[in-house]
N, C-alpha and C positions, 0 to 999 in steps of 0.2 A: 623603321622596322616594316618589313613587307606585310601585306594584309594576311597572307597565308599563315605566317608565324603568329600574328596576333589572334587569328581565329583558333589556332591550335592551343595557344595559351588560355584563351577564354573557354574553350571546350574543356580543357583540363580543370579549370576553376569551377565550371558549372558541375562537372562530375563530382568534384570534392564537396561542393555545396549540397548536391543531392544526397551524397552519402552521409554527410553530417546531419542533414535534415531527417533522413530516415533513422539515423542513430538516436537523435533526440526524440523522435516520435516513439521509438521502442522504449527508451528510458522513461518517458512520461507515461507510457502504457504500463510499464512495470511499477512505477510509483503509484499510479491509480489502483492497480491490483493490490499492492501492499497496503494502501490506505483502506480499501474495502475489506481486506483480510483483518486488519487491525480493528476496524469497526465491529466486525463479527466477533472477534475474540473478546473485545471489550464488553460487548453485549452478553456473551456467554459468561464472562467473568462476573458481571453484575448479577446475572441470574443465579450463578453458583453461590455467590456471597449472600444473596437474599435467602436462598434455600438453607444455607448453613446457619444464618442468623435465626431463621424460623425453627430449625431443629434444636439449636441451643436454647431457644426460648421454651420449647416443649420439654426439653430435658430439665430445665430449671423448674418449670411448673410441676413436672412429675416428681422431682425430688422434694419440692415443697409439700406436695400432697402426702408423700411417704413419711414426712417428719412428724 
């Protein structure tokens, strides 16, 4: 196969590899963003659960005092 054809084939392959690499970088960036979002939501959920439990405890204490 002539050198010119080989260079064209390799050029095409390099282009595909560069596109695939960029695609993977984008996907991993999105995954990292989703993980960070999940971490924030989990933290918020834990805070809300703690607050809910404290309020339930206060309600029980208030009911016990009223009895």
